[in-house]
N, C-alpha and C positions, 0 to 999 in steps of 0.2 A: 669436366664438361666446360666448353667455352661459352660465355654469354656475350653475344655480339650486339654491336650498335647501341649500346646502352651508355649514356653519358651522365655524369654527376657534376654538373656545374662548370665544365671546361669552357673556356672562351675560344670561340672559333676566330680565325683570322678575318680581316676585312675582305669584303667581296670585291671583284674587279669593278663592279658598277660604282661602289662607294669611292674607290680610288680615282676613277675617271671623273666622276662628278666633282670630287674635291679639287682635282687638278683644273677642271673647267672653271669652277667658281673662283679659285685663286687667280687664274689668268684673266678672267673677265673683270674682276674687281681691280686688279692691277692696271688694266688698260684704261678703265674709266678714271681712276685717280691719278695715274701717271701723267696723263696729258695736262691735267690741271697743275700738278707740281712743276712740270716743265715750263708751263706758261708763266707761273708765278716766279720761278727761279730766273727766267730770262727777261722779265718785265715786258712780255709780249702783250700787245694791246688787242690784236685780232683774236676773234673767237676760234675755238678748237674746230678743226675741220671734221664734220660729222662722218664724212666718207672714210677718213682714216680710222676713226673709232669702229665703224661698221666692219671694215675689212679686218681689223684686229680681232673682233669678236667672232667673225666667220672662221678665221684662222684657228682660234682657240677651239671652236666647236669641231672643226675637222680633225685637229690633233687629238682632242679628247676621244672622238670616235675611233681613231686609229689605235690609241692607247687601250681603250676598252677591248677592242677585238684582239689585240696582242695578249693582254692579260687573260682574257677568257679562254683563248686558245691554249695558253700556257697552263691555266688552271685545269681545263678539261683533260689535257694530256698527262698531267702529273697527279691528278686526284686519285687517292687510294682510299678504300673503305677504312674506317677507323680500326677495325680488328686486323687489318693487313698493312697498317702503316709501317713503312720501313724507310731507311735512309735512301734517298734518291741518288742514283749514280749518274743521272743525265747532267751534262755540263750546262750551267745557266748562262754561260758567256754570250752565245749568239742572241739569246732572248734579251739579256740586259743591254747588249750593244744596240739591238734594234730599238729598244725603248729609248736609249740615250740619244740615238740619232733623231728619233721623232721629236724629242724634247728640244733639240737644237733649232727647230723651226719656230719656236715661240719667241716673239720679239718683245712683248711688254716687260717692263721692269717693275719688281716690287718696290714699294716705298714705305716710308715710316708709318703711314696710317694703318697698316695691317695690325699693328699691336693694339691700337685703340678699338678696332672692330672685333678681333677674335680672342683677345685675352680672356674676357669674361666667359665666352663659350667654352674655351679650352678648360678653364677652371671648373665650370659646371659639369662638363663631361667627365673630368677627373673625379669630381664628387660622386657622380652617378655610378661610375665604375667602382669606386671605393665602397659605396653603400651596398652595391650588389655583392661584392666579394665578402663584406662583413656579414650580410644576411646568410650567404651560403655557408660560411664558416661557422656561424652561430647555429644554424640548423644542423650542420654536420656534428658539432659537439653535442647538441641536444639529443640527436639520434644515438650517439655513442653512449650517453647516459641512460637512455631508454633501453638500449641493448644490454647494458650492464645490469640494469634493474631486472630485465627479463631473465637473465641468466641466474641472478640471485633468487628470484621467485621460483625458477624451475628446480632449484635445489630444496625448496621448502618441504617437499614431501618425499625426499630421498630417504630410503629406509636406513641407510648407514648413519645419517645424521640423527634421526629420531631415536634409533637404538642407542647411539652413543649418549645422547642427552638423557634417555630413560634409565640406562644402566649406570651412568655417572662415571664410567671408565672406558678407556680406549681399547678397541679390539685390533687396532692396526689398520683396519679397513678405512676408517675415517681419515687418518693421516694420509694414506695413499690417495684417496679421492680428492682431498683438498689440495695436495701437492700437484695432482694432475690438473686441477683447475688453475692453479697458479701458473703452471707452465703454458697452458693453452691461452690464457687471457692476459698475461703479463700483469697480474694483480700485485700490489705491493705486499699485502698480507691478507690472510683469511683467519677469522677468529670465531670460535664457538663459545658462547657465554651461557651460564645457567640463568634461571628466572630472576635471580637477584643481581645479575650483571657481572658476576665473577667470571673471569676468563678460565675456561676449561681446556681449551686447545687453541694454540696459536701457530700458524704456519706462515712462513715468509719472514719479512723484516721484523725483528723483535725490538720495537720501540716503545717508549713509555706512552701510556694512554694520554691523549690530548684533551684539552677542555672541550673542544668541538665534539669529540667522541663521547664525553660525559653527557653533554647536552643532548646529543642525538639519542643516547640510550634512554634518557628521561622522557624524551618526546615519544619514542616508540613504546616505552612502558606505559605511558599515559594513554596514548591513542589505541594501542593494541594492533597496529597495522604498520606496513612498510613506511619507511621514511629515509631521507638522505640528507647529508650535510651540504653546505655550499662548498665551493672550491676554497681552499685556504692554504697559506704558506706555512711550512714547517720551519723550525729554527735553522736548519741547514739551507734554507732558501728554496727548497723543492716544494712543488705544489701537490696537493693531495685532495681526494674526494672520498668520503666514507658513505657506505650504504648499509642499512640494517633492516632485518626482517625477523618478526617473531615466528617461532616454530611451535606448532601444536600437534598433539597426537590425534587419533581418530575421533575422540570424544571432545575435541576442542580444548583440552587442558594444556595450558602453557608449559612447554618443556624448557625453552631457552631462546636464544637469539643467534642469528648468523650475521656477522659483520664482515664486509669487504672493504678493504682500503686499497684504493687504486693509485697508480703512479702515472697520471696523464702526461707528465713532462717527458716520460720515456716512450710513449706510444702515440696517443691520439693528438696531443698538442703539437708534436713535431709535424704531423700531417696537416693539422688545421692551420698552423702558423706559416707553412710554406707558401710562398707567393706564386700565383698561377701564371705569371708572364715574365717578361725579360727586364722589367724596370729595375734598375740597379738599386735605387733608394727605397723602393716600395717594400713594405712588409706588413704582416698581420700580427697583432699583439692581443694578449689577454690582459685586461686592465681593470683595476678596482680603485675607485677614488671616493674618499669620504669628505673632501673639502679641505683636509689638512695634510694628507699625504696621499701619494699615488703608488700603487703596487703594479709593476709592469712585468709580464712574462713574455719573452721573445724567443724565437728559434735560434738555437746555437749551431755552431759549425760541427759539433761532435754528435749531431743527431739527437740531442737532448735539449728540451726547453729549459731556459734559465730565467730567474726572476730577480728583480731589483726593486728597491723602495726608495722613493725620493719625496721631498716636501712638495706639496701642491704649489703650482706656479700661478701667477696672476693671469697670464695668457697661456693656457695649456691646451694642447690638442686632445687631452684625455678628459676634459670637462664635458660630460654627457648632457649637460643642460643647454649647451650652445650648439646651434646649427646655422651655417656650416661651422665645423670645428677647425681651428687652426692654432698654431703656436709652436713652441720649441719642444722638440721631443727629447727622449732620454739621451740622444747623441748630442743635443745642443743645436740641431738643425731645425730650420723653420719648415713645417710640414703642413699639408692638408690632410684631414682625417675624417672618417665616417664611423659611426658607432652602431652597434646592434646588441641590445641586451640579450643575455643568455636566459632562456626560460627558467623561471624559479631560481634566480641567482642574482647576487649583487654585482657580478662581474659582467663586463662587456667585451665583445670582440671589436677591436679597432683596426681598420685598414687605413694605412697612412702612406704618403709619398712626399718626397721633398718638393716644395713648390718650385725650387730652382729647376728641377728636372722636368716638371710639368711645363714650365715656360721656356725650356731650352729650345724647342723647335722654332718658336716665334722669335726668340732672341737671335738665333742663327740666321733666320730670314732677314732680320733687320740689319745684321752685320754685313751680310753679303748682298744686300739689295742694290748696291752700286753697280754690280755687274749683272746684267739681265740674263744672259745665256748661262753664266756660271751658277747664278743663284737658282734659276728654275731647274737646271739639270741636276744640281747637287741635291736640292730638296726633293725633287721627284724621285731621283735615284735612291735617296735615303728612305723615302716612303716605301719604295719597292723592296728594299732590303728588310725594313721592319715587317712588311707583309710576309715576305718569305720566311723570316725568322719566326714570326707568330705561327705560320702554318706548320713549320717544322716542329716547334714546341708543342703545338696542338696534337700533331701526330704522335710525338713521343709520349705525351701525357696520356693519350688514349691507350697506348700500348702498356704503359706502366699501371694504369688503373685496371685494365683488363686482367693483367697477370696477378695483381694483388687480390682482386675479387675472386679469381679462380682459386687462389691459394687458400683464402679464408673460407670460401664455400666448401672446398674439399675437406678442410679440417673439421668444420662443423657437421658436414654431411656424414662423416664416418663415426660420429658419436653414437654409442649403443643405447642411449637413454630413450630416444624418440624415433618414431617412424618418420621418414622424410621422403618427399617426392617433388619432382619438378614436372609441371604439366604445361601443355600448349593451350593458350587461352581460348582459341576458337573451337577446337574439337574437344577440349577438356581431357584429352588423352594424356596419360602419363608417359613421359619420355625418359625419365630416370627415377628409380626408387632405390632405397637403401635396404640392407638386410633386415633391419628392425621392422620396417613396414611389411615386408614379405611375411615375417614371423607373425605380426599382428593379424593380417588378413588371411593367412594360410595358403597363399598362392606362391608359385615359383615366379622368379623375376620376369621370365619371358612371358608368362601368362598375364601378369599385371600390365606389361607394356602394350598388350593388345586391348586393354580396357580403358574406359574413362571413369572418372569418379561418379558420374551419373549412373553408370551401369550397375554399381553395387550399393548405391544409396537407398535407404529405406524410402518407399514411395511417399510417406507422409512428410519427409524432410526435404524433398526435392524443391518444393515451391519456395520455402524461405531461404534455402541454400542458393537458389537461382537469383533471388532478390538481392542478397548480399553480393553475389558475384557480378550482377549487372551494375550495382553501384560502384564496384571496383573498376569495371570496364570504362564507365563514363567519367571516372575521375573523382567521384564523391569520396571514396575510400581508397586508401593505399594498403590497408591491412584490416583484418577483422578476425575475431575469434568466436567460436561457438561450440556447442555440443551437438552431436548428431549420431545417427546409427548407420553402420556399414554392415553389409552381408558378407560373411566369410565364405570361403570356398565350400565349407561343409554345410552351408545353408543357414547357419546360426547368425543372428544379428548381435553385434557388439556395440557398446557405447564408447565413443571416442571424443576426446577434446582436441579441437583443431585450432591452429594458428596459421592464417593464410596471409602471405605477403606477395607483392608483385614487384617486378622490375620493369621500368618503363624506358623506352628509347628516347631519342632526342625530340621526337614529335609527341612525347607524353603518351604514347600508345603502350598498352601492356604487351611486353614481349614474352615473358615467361611468368608462371605462377609458382611460388615456392610454398610448400605446405609442410608443417610439422604436426604430428598427431601423437596422442598418448591414449593407451587403452585404459578406460576408467570403468569398465564393466563391473569388475569385482568391487570397486569402491562404491558404485551406485547400489549394488546388491546389498552391501554391508549397511549402507545408509537406509535402504528400504527395510532391512531386517530390524535395525534399531528403531526406526519409526513405528514399525508394526508392534514391536515389543512394548514400546511406550504406550501405544494405543490400547493394547490388551491390558496393561497395568491400569491405565486410566479407566477402562471399562469395568475392570474388577472393583476398583474403588467406587465407581459410580453405582454398580450393582449393590455394593454393601452400604451405600448411602453415607459412607465415611468421607470426610473432607481431607484429602491427602495434601501433604506439603513436603518440601525438601529443602535442605540448606547445605550448600557446599562450604565446608569449613576452611578449605584452602583459599578460595576466591571470596568467600563471604557473601556469595550471591544466593538469595532465597528464590524459591518457586512455589506458587500457591495454585491449587486447583480452583476451578470456577465455583465448585460447591463451597470451598473454604471461604472464598470471597463473599458469595451470596448469603452464606450462613450469618455473616456480619453486616449484610446490607451493602456490599461493595461490588464493583466490577473488577475483574483481575487487573486491568490496566491502571486502576486507581490506587493499588496498594504500593507503598514505597519499597524501594530496593534496599531494605534494611533487614538483616537477619534477626535483629533483636526487636522487631516491631511487635511481636507477640507480648513482650514484656511491657511495652508502652500501654497496650490496651488491656492488660490483665488487671483485675480488681486489686487495689492496694492490699487488701487483707489476704489475698491468695498468693501474691507474688513471692514473698520470702520462702514459703514452703516449696513453691514450684522451682525456684532457683536452686534451692538446696537439693531437691530430688535430681534435677538435671545435672548439676555440678558433680554430685556423688556418682552418677552413672558414667559421666565422661572421665572422671579421674580414676575409676576402677576399670575392671575388664568386663563389666556387664555389657550385654548386647542390646539392652533396651531399658525403657522406664515407662511409667504411666503416672499421671497425676490429674486430679480433678480440680478445675479452676473455673473462673468466670471471665469471659472476654467481652469487652465493651462493643456493643452494636453501634452502627453508624448513627442511629437516632438517639443514642445515649444510654439505652438500657443494657443490661448485662445478660449474656447468653451462657448458661452453664454447659460446659463441655468436659469430656474425658479426653485428655491429650496423651497419645501414645507415641513414643519415639523409638526408632530402631537405629542403632549406631553402627556405622561402617568404619572399619579400622584398616590401616595399611599393615604390611607384614611385621612392622615393629610394634604394632598395637596402638599407634597414634590415631585418634579419631580424625577421619577425613570428611565424613558426610553423615548427616542425620536425616533419615526419611521417616515420616510418620503420618498419622491420621488423627483427626479430631472427630469425636462423636458428639452430636448435639443431644444433650440430656434434658432439653426443655420438656419433651413429651413425658419422659419418665418422672421428672420433677413435678409436672402437672398432675400425673397419675398419683404420685405420692401425696400431693397436696389435696387431690380429690378424696383419696382414702382418709386423710386426716380430717378433712371437712365432714366426711360421712360419719366418722367416729364422733366428732364433736357434736354433730347434729343428733346422732343416736343417743348420746349421753346427756345432751342438754335440752332436747325437746321436752315440752311440757306434757305431751301425750305419752302414755305408757306403751311400751313396745315389748312384745314377748315373741321369741323365736323358738320353734320346736323342730325336732327332726321328723322323719317320715312316720315314726312310731308314736308321735305326739308327746315325746318327752322334751321338757324344757331344756334348751341348750344355752339361751342367752336372754337376759332381761336388761332394761336400762334403769337409770336412777328414778325416772318418773314412775315406773312400775312399782318400785319399792316404796316410793312415797305414797302412791295411791293405795296399794294393797297392804302395805306393812310388812311384806316378806322381803328379806335380804336375798342376794344372789346365792349365797351358800345354802339358804333354806329352800329356794325354789328350783334351782338347776337339778335336773335328774328326775323331777316329778312331772306329773301331767297337769294340764291347765285346770282339770277338775278341782285342783287345790283351792281355787277361789270360787267354785260353784256355789251359788246361793240356794239351789234347790227349788227355786220358784218356777222354773221352766220344765215342762213335761217332755216325754219322749218325742212327740210330734215336732216340737220346736227344734230339737237337735237333729231329727231326721231331715227336716227341710234344710237346715244349715249344711249338713254334710252332702245332701243332694246337690245343693248349689256349688259347694266346693268341688265336688267330683265332676260335675258337668260344666260349670262355668269357670272354675278355678278361683272363685272368690265369693265372699259373702259379706254383707254389711247390714247392720241393724242395731236395734236397741236391746240391751241385755242387762239383767241384774246380776251382780256379783257380790261376794262377801270378802270383807277385809280380814286381816289376821285377828283383829280385835272383835270380830263377829259382826261388825256393822255392815249392813247391806246397802248398796248404793247403785244407782243406774249408770250405765256406761253406753256410749255410742261406740260400737265395736266394728272393726273392719278386719277380715281375715283373708289372706291371699295365699294360694298354693304356689310354691316356687318349684319349677321343673328344670331338669337338666336338658341336654341336647337331644336325648332320646325320648323326651316326654314323660319321664318318670319323676314323680314327686320326691323332692329331697328335703324340703322344709315347708313349714307354715309360719307366716308372719302375721301377728295380730297387733293392731294399733287401736288403742281405745282412749277415750277422754271421759272424765267425770261428767255425769249428766247435769250437774249443777251449772255447767257453762253452756248448756244447750241453747239457751236464749241468746247468749252472746254469739254462739256459732250461727244460729239462724239469721241474726242481724248481719253477721259478716258475709254469709252466703248471699243474702239479699243485696248487700252492697256490691259484692263481686259480680253479681248478675248484671248490674248496670254501670259498673265502673271498671277502669283499668287497674289491675292489682298492683302494678309497678308504680304508677304515678298518682293513683287515686282520682284521676280525671274521669268524667263520664265516658262510656264506651259508645260503639256504633248504635246499640239499641236505644240508649237514652238520647243520642244525637237525633235519631229519626223522630223520636217523640217530641223533643223540644223544638226541632225545626218545624214540624207540623203545627205545633202550638204557636210559634212565631208567625207562621204563614197566616193563621187565622186572625191574629192580632193585626198584621199588616193589612189584611183585607178590610178589616173594620176601620182602621185609622188611615188607610190609603198612604202607607209609608213603604219604604224599601227595606229589603233584607239582603245582606251580603253574606254569602257562604264562602269562606276561605279554606282552601286545602293547601296545607303547608308540608313541604318535604325538606328534611335536613340534608344539606350537601356535605360531602366528605365524612359523614358519620361512620361509614363502613371502615374508613382508615383508623378511626379511634378504636373500634371493635377489634380490628386486625392487629393493631399495634399494642394496645394495652389490655385487651381482653374484654369479655362481655360484662363483667362487674363494672368496669370503668364506663362502658357504654350505657349500662343501666343508670349509673349515678348521673351521667350527663343528661339522660332523658328526664330524670327527676328534676334536675336544675332547670331544664328548659320549661317543663310544666309549671314550675314555681314562678319563673319570670313571666311567662305568658299570662298566667292568672293574675299576677300583680299588675301587669301592664293594662289589662282590659277592665271594663266596667263590670259591676256585679251582675248586671242583667245579661251580659254576653256569655256565651257558652263556649268553653274550650274542651275539646275531646281528643282522645288518642285512639286512632283507628287500628294501630298496630305498627310494629317496627319503629321507623323514625317519621311516621306520618301523623300529622295532627290536623284537626279541623277547628274552625272558629266561626261561630254564628254571631253576626252583628245585627241586632234588631233595631228598628226605629230610626234608621238613618235617612237623610233627606236627599242625598245625591251620591253618585258613584265615587266622586272625589273623596268623600269621607272614608270610604273603604280603602281607596288607594293610599291615602295618607296613613291610615293605621297599618296597612301592609308594609309600607316602606319603613315605618318606625320599627315594626317587628323584625324586618330584615336587618336593619342597623343594629338592633339590640342583640340579635343572635350572632352577628359577625364579631361582636366584642369577645375578648379572651374569656375562657372558661377554666376554672381551677378545679382539678380533680384531686383524688387522694395522692399522698406523697408529693404534694406541690407540683403535680404535673399540669402544665398549661397547654391547652389545645385551642385550636380555632376551627370553627365550622361556618357554614353559610346556610342560607335558606332560599328556596324557590316557592312562590305562592301563585296558585291559580284561583281566580275569583269568578263566581257566578252570582247573578243578581235576580232577586224576585221583585216583580213578575217578568222582567224582560227576558230571562234566560230559562225559565221553567215554571211550571205551575204546581209541582209537588216536590217532596223531599228527594225522592230517588232521581228525578230529572235534574234537580240542582246539583246533586252529588256527581252525576255523570258529567255534567258540563264543567263543573269545577275541576274534575280530574282531567278533562281534555285541556283546559286552560293551563293546568299545572304541567302537563306534558309539553305544551308550547313554551312555557317559561324555562323549562330545563333545556329544550332545544335551542333557546336563544342564548345560552351560555351560562345559565345558573346565576344565583344571586340577584334575581329580579322577579317581578310579578307581572302577570298577564290576566286580562279579563277574557272571558269566553266570548268568541265571535263566531259569526256564521261562516267565516272563511275556513274555520277548522272543519266544519261539517262538509263544506265544499271540497276541501282537500281530500277528505276521506272518500267522498263520492268519486272524485277524480281517480283515486287509486283503484277503486273497484272498476271504473270504466276502462282504465289502462289494462287491468288484468284480463277483462273480458275480450278486449280488442287484441291483446297479445296472444291469447289462446287461438283466436281466429287467424292472426298473422302467421302462426306456424302452419295452419292448414292451407292458407292461401298463398304460401311461398312469398310473403312480403319481406322476409328477412334476406339480407345479402351480406357478403363478406368483403370488407375493404382490407388493403394490405399497406403496412408501413414498412419501408425498407430498413434493414439493419446493415450498417456500413462499417467495413474494416477501417479503423482509425488511421492506419499507416498507408495502406494502398488506395484508400478511398473507393474501393470496389464494394458493390452490393453483394453481401455474403449471406443474407438471409432476409426473412420478412416475418412480421407478426400479423396473424390473422385476427381481425377485429370485426365484431358484428355491428350492422346498421339495420334500421327498420325503416323501410320505405312505405309509410302509411298513406292510404288513399285520401285520408282526411287532413292530416297535419303535415304531410310531406316527410322529409328525412328526419327521423327521430334518433337522437344520440343515446348511447347506452346508459348515460347517467340518469336518464329519465325513467328507464324501465327495468334495468338489471336488478336494482334493489327489490322491486316488486316481484321479479321472476325468482329471486332467491327465497323470498318469504313464502311464495306459493308453490315452489317446487318446479316451476317451469324452466328454471335455469339448466336442469339436466337435459331437456329436449333441445334447448338452444345450443348448449355445448356440443351435443351430438351432431346437430346440423352444421355448426362451424367446422368441426373436425372432418366430417364427410366432405363438405364443399372444398375445404383447404386441400385435402388429399386429391380430390378430382382436379382442381386447378393445377396443383403441382405436377400431377401426371401429364396433363396437357402441355405444360411448359417443357417437360422433358421430351415428349413426343415431337414438339415443334423445334427441337434442336437447341433449346436454351441450356446453359450449363446447370448442373445440380445446384439446388438452392435449399438451405435449411428453412423450414416453415415452423414458426412457433404458434401454439394454440393454448389459450388459457384453460386451466382445469379447475373447476369449482369444487367446493366441499361436497356438494350433493353428488357430483359425478364420482368422486373418489370414495365416498362412504356409502352411498345409497344405490349404486348401480354396479353391474358386472362390467367394469371398465375394460378388463383384459379381453373378455369375449367380444365386446364392441370394437375394440381396436383390431382384433383378428378379422371381424366381419368387414370393417372399412377397408382393410388391406386387401381382402379377397375381392371386394367390389371395384376398387380403384387401381390396385397394383402400385400405389405410390410407395417407394422404398421407406421402410420405417427408420432407416439410418438417417434420413433427412428430416425426420419429424422430431419436434421438440415440444414438451409440455411445460408450461409455466404455472407455478403454484405460489400462492401467497404464504406469508409466515403463519397466518392464522390457520390455514389448511394443515400445515405440517404439525402444528402444536396440538391438534385434536387427535386422540386415539393414535398415539405415536407408534406403537409397535405394529398396529395394523397398517398404518401409512407406510412405514419402512418396508414391510413385506410386499405391499402392492407396488411401490416404486421400484424395488429390486426386480420384480417380475417384468415391469415395463422396460426397465433398462436392459434386461437380458434379451429383449427383443430388438435392441439396437436404438431405442428411443432415448434422446437426450433429455435431461431434466434441468429446469432452471428455477431459481427462487426469484419471484417477482416482487417489485416494490420494496427491496430490502432496506431496512432502517426505519420503517414505519411501525413495526410491531415491537415485540419484547424479546425476540430471540437474539442470539449472538452467533458470531462465526464459529466459536468453539462448540456451540450447541448444534449448529447446522452440519458440522462435519460428520455427525452420526447418520446423516441422510446421504443417499447416493446421488449427489448433485453435480452437474457439470458446468452450469452457468449461473452467475450471480448478476442480477439487474439492480443497479443503484436507483433508488426512487428519485423522481424528478424534483422533489422538495429540496434535496441536497444540491442539485445541479443549478436550479434557477437563481440562487443567491451566491453561487461559488465565486463570482467576480468581486463581491464586496464583503462577504461574511467569512472571516478567518476560521471560525469553527467549522463551517461547512466544507471549507477547503481541507482542513486537517482531517475531518471525518472521512471525506471522499478519498483522500490519499491513503489513509489507513485501511479503508475497506478494500481498495484495489490491491495494496501490498499483501494483506492477509489472505484475500481470496486467491491470489496467485500462489501464495505459500501452500494453500490447501489444494492446489491443482485445478482451480476453477477459472474459466474465462469470465471476463467482466464486460457487461454492457451498460452504458449510461443512457438513461431515459430522459427525454425532454430537453435535448440540446438545441438551443435556439440561437446562440451567438458564436462568432469565431473565437472570442476570448474563452468561452467555456470549452470549446473544442481544443484550443491550444493547451489549456491546463490539463485536460484529460490525456492528450498526446504526450505531454511532458512527464506524466506520472504513469505511462505505460498501460493505459486503459486499452482494451482490445477492440471493442466495437461501440458504436453509438447509434441512436435513433432519435429523431426529433424534427421539428419544423425547419431547422437549419438546412437539412437535406430535402425533406419532403414530409407533408402530412400524410395520414392514411388516405389512400386513393382507391378507386374501383379497380377491378382486376385488369381491364383493358388498358387503363392508363399505367398500371404498374408494369405490364408487359412491355409497353413502349419505353418506359423508364429503363428497364433492364437492357433492352436492345440499344438504347442510346449509350448506356454505360459501357456495354461491350464494344461498341464502335469507337468510343473515346479511348478506351484502353488499347484497342488495336492500333489506333493512330499514334498513341504515345509509344507503344513498343516499336512501331516502324521508325519513329523519329530517333529513339534511343538506340535502336539496333543498327 
């Protein structure tokens, strides 16, 4: 196929207008200067006659007009289109003769001043031409390098290369394919290397490996991706360029490398260094200069580029730091030169020309200026000859370029590896396709030629395809690549990878579109299958609650599950990329045995191992785990991978410890314990039983408890005992028993019946104490009735008593009482991290410090948990209570030492109520102190607050809001505002978020922040959510009926709606009422909603999604979930919380977190929406990191429905204008 009217940097000949104007300018200047020279040379005194000068200028103008008409006529008659340019057979003699005769009418004579006027301009024009040629040649060479790279990358997934590297031996096919590439692209050599860089296969020139190739291999090995060398000279003086690419199999295992060594001196350099016009001394060079020597590559006569090296000269045209560049070239001639660096190279393209040749026309004019007619005629005639030669060279160059392009295109077009097509840009209709494309799409060639690529593109891919294509048409892109879906003739859709290029004509308009495509359907299916398999494996591990891990012994790269990381207090991204990290965190006492077990398994042929050890948690404590590993070996038996799972033994160890403690308590308690079976035969006794009764275990076990009966109690006593045991399951009372020595003693006995799951009695447990300690027991019970058993402090009962007593004293003495309610901050962390015993010990220390800090007349009580109260009596002013409270807060914030030298830090919040200002009795003071404590916690903890009337006022206001909100639902005072969601690339409105507003008759417009919290607490949020959903669907339906384009509407879904209502039935009801397409509906859920009743939530969300509804995670990053956790939910959209966006311009952490969220969300197949975008800088960052959509005040705040409709119409109108301008 011929590609017409396409130019690649050719210089067109000067136009007739330029030649005529140049002639007129030269003649006019000469007339003005010539008369002055004549006057000065003849010592004339009289002034120059202005009439003579005017006549001369008129004559020049007339002759210039005649010259223009002749040249234009000649140009129009002989002009050929570039693709039909041939050698003209028309004789130029009449035309040249007519021009020469017209030149004879010119009378003025050139003088010596022309050199002064035009020398600088001629030199500047020469530099401009040289710079343009250097840029064109540099671009041409860069494109050749890109094309070579593309060919190298196209071979990266060729099966014959991967099979060769995998098998380690040649099958013959690899040599044939590489030889074919050598012949097609004139490469110097092609090499296949293994993963260690050893050459497995070399085709082409067999030369020794160069230092450049060694360095290139190390760079590719380090970076794991494509790289190339710079151009460099070989010892034989030839120039070479090396390119290298790593080759991986389907699971990304490195197999080896493919290296291409090019010989640009035989191919591209000869084309690049050819000069595009007729200047005899002009030439293009490839130059590298380091300040001490210069390497120069020039075009040779044998169609091969040659290189030479010379020392750097003081005045060198090859010094790229000087502009304009001039000096003595490698011939020894003084030249003018222009430089253009080659992209990603230390070499430059230099276009140079002898200065003598540049100045030759001016020198010729000066030499022949003595003869007016001869000089003007010869110079003009010479310009005409140059113009004719340029035009002829231009036509011949176009012919040569067209033929070479057709030859290269035909060779590439017939390659069997890719589908190729040429299409017309306006209709997008294919005008030529190759056999491979027909095979991919299942059509005959004639059938495809009747179609355009739009006809068989998947509907969902057309919009983005058109966007890329429009950018190519308007010149933003010259090429692009993407993946899309085509419909085959049999109706099936396939996935293809496209590379689209265009060829432009001289006006930079796209003339044809060249497309290459590869069928990647099977590759994507394989990738999906692998991903599905990995997900199932992860779910299996998740269901087992085992923390899986994996180590690739070839690459040394480990992988850890989220549970593995969380078991030790880490996030997966925080774990180092070190396969031996487990050894670092293993308890030193456990490491030797663990290493021995693992090493023995690896060195033998065992398939796995298991070992129990302790791993250090992030907070420093050790977690007991059972580590199991499964070894994967290659066919030779060498281990290549270890996959395993860790089981947390903490619960089991805790159970064992609990059992041990139970046994210790059983054996060491001072109360006697006796256990019988259901038949009342003794099965177990403790040491205290033996000490009290005198019977050993051997003597008692197997007998009945009547062994110790004293005989003092009659039948009625035991009947009542058994009646209580049979009906209530327990009995307690005082009893007299007999010791082995016959001594009778009183006991306080408690008997409990132990039953199994069916309610059948299996055992009886008796606990008794010697009656001699009954007084002590009564005193202890009395103490426990009024004191906290853990700390020994008075309890609530005694607090009320003492507080009432202090109130009576204060009434008599007219003094103040302060009641402090104290709550420990972060106490729960201590319990969760170190266990309840540590928490109990901490509470005891707090009680001791509080008691030591206060006066003996003050009362410290523990109400329960981590809550204490303090009664300060006899104070004179509130400041006294505040001072004590701040001292207590400071005291509690000091470090606390627990067992095992564990140091913890906690805080305290204190609420204070005063008598008589805040209450008249104990209960009222307690309530108000509790309210003040709530206020202290809300203020940020670690502070104290007095009770104030504003707390009561706030509570009343909440009740008022609740009552008015219930009425607002009935009176239709709620309304829906919409905030647009904007496509970050096209700037089109693609969706809207529906947000509720309350138009209250009393307070006006009320924002959600004021009433949504109350609605959630009272259950009204369900009714509000249903109203927003129904109204949003009604509005959306009206927009569609009004002819507006389909728009996604997002509605927030609350926990109440998801868990406490039949959401699915309500969605169906709203759809039946409004007819709004569910495919355009999107539900937004917060992380807290997802984390409650997970299995139920997933089931509901799957059902919603099956109806076509999209699901979005709202305010992501403010909760405790992770992307890996969210992937178990059927989510489509992720919304980044505004807290990350607002500081993105100045906070490096927020920028990193936002970029990571976007990348990982895209990996999980979710679209990303940024909330709260308010500045252009924020938008630019999001666009650079491929965020999909945004919403925020930068575009628009939430607005009423009418204003939003107007906004959509304005957006559509603006988009239509843009399309009209670009179309």
